[in-house]
VMD Tcl script that draws the C-alpha trace (Angstrom):
set ca {
  {0.14 -0.03 0.28}
  {1.25 3.52 -0.69}
  {0.06 6.77 1.01}
  {-1.22 9.60 -1.34}
  {-1.44 13.18 -0.09}
  {-3.26 15.73 -2.59}
  {-2.54 19.41 -1.53}
  {-4.74 21.68 -3.65}
  {-5.32 25.75 -3.23}
  {-8.43 26.70 -4.12}
  {-9.10 30.09 -4.25}
  {-8.69 31.18 -0.49}
  {-8.63 27.62 0.76}
  {-5.62 25.08 1.08}
  {-6.82 21.44 1.28}
  {-5.03 18.83 2.12}
  {-6.33 15.22 1.35}
  {-4.58 12.22 2.16}
  {-5.35 8.25 1.42}
  {-3.68 6.00 3.71}
  {-2.74 2.26 2.68}
  {-5.67 0.60 3.81}
  {-7.90 3.13 1.89}
  {-9.07 5.64 4.74}
  {-9.33 9.10 3.52}
  {-8.48 12.22 5.64}
  {-9.01 15.69 4.76}
  {-7.93 19.16 6.27}
  {-8.38 22.42 5.22}
  {-7.77 26.03 6.21}
  {-7.93 29.91 4.76}
  {-4.29 30.44 3.20}
  {-4.09 33.32 5.13}
  {-4.14 31.69 8.63}
  {-2.17 28.51 7.60}
  {1.29 28.34 8.98}
  {4.06 25.66 7.70}
  {6.50 24.36 10.45}
  {9.94 22.40 9.68}
  {10.88 20.67 12.74}
  {14.39 20.20 11.50}
  {15.22 18.07 14.92}
  {13.04 17.43 17.81}
  {10.19 15.66 15.75}
  {9.63 12.08 15.29}
  {11.88 12.32 12.02}
  {14.62 14.96 11.00}
  {12.53 18.05 8.86}
  {9.24 16.98 10.15}
  {6.75 19.36 7.88}
  {3.44 20.40 9.45}
  {0.73 22.91 8.49}
  {-1.07 24.67 11.19}
  {-4.63 26.04 11.03}
  {-7.91 26.06 11.93}
  {-7.17 24.79 15.70}
  {-5.19 21.76 13.89}
  {-1.88 20.35 13.08}
  {-1.05 17.99 10.34}
  {1.35 16.57 9.17}
  {2.64 16.38 5.23}
  {5.01 14.75 3.21}
  {5.54 11.57 5.70}
  {6.59 9.36 3.12}
  {9.39 11.61 1.61}
  {12.97 11.01 2.38}
  {14.76 13.44 4.78}
  {16.42 15.30 1.84}
  {13.11 16.07 0.16}
  {11.11 17.14 3.22}
  {13.23 20.30 3.23}
  {12.70 21.30 -0.30}
  {8.67 20.67 0.37}
  {8.94 23.13 3.02}
  {10.49 25.87 1.16}
  {7.88 25.39 -1.82}
  {5.12 25.41 0.21}
  {5.97 28.79 2.31}
  {6.62 29.67 -1.36}
  {3.13 29.11 -2.67}
  {1.33 30.28 0.19}
  {3.58 33.60 0.41}
  {2.51 33.92 -3.58}
  {-1.44 33.18 -2.46}
  {-1.27 36.13 0.17}
  {0.12 38.72 -2.66}
}
mol new
graphics top color blue
foreach p $ca { graphics top sphere $p radius 0.5 }
foreach p [lrange $ca 0 end-1] q [lrange $ca 1 end] { graphics top cylinder $p $q radius 0.2 }
display resetview
């Protein structure tokens, strides 16, 4: 089984949908203005543990990525969110 994550920016909403190996789907969304992206380079369950924060929740993103790929994801997410905020 594989983990599938789809991150979508639709208007002012950021939507993360995760499908687990067992087929279970979970979704989280937040207004792009309020989303915070955090890179726990140390102290997380894995190096460069990436989370999205907003709407009173914190969700992991990119769990299936390698240690080298997660910082790249973090930079890309921050850049894209900055673009949506103008």
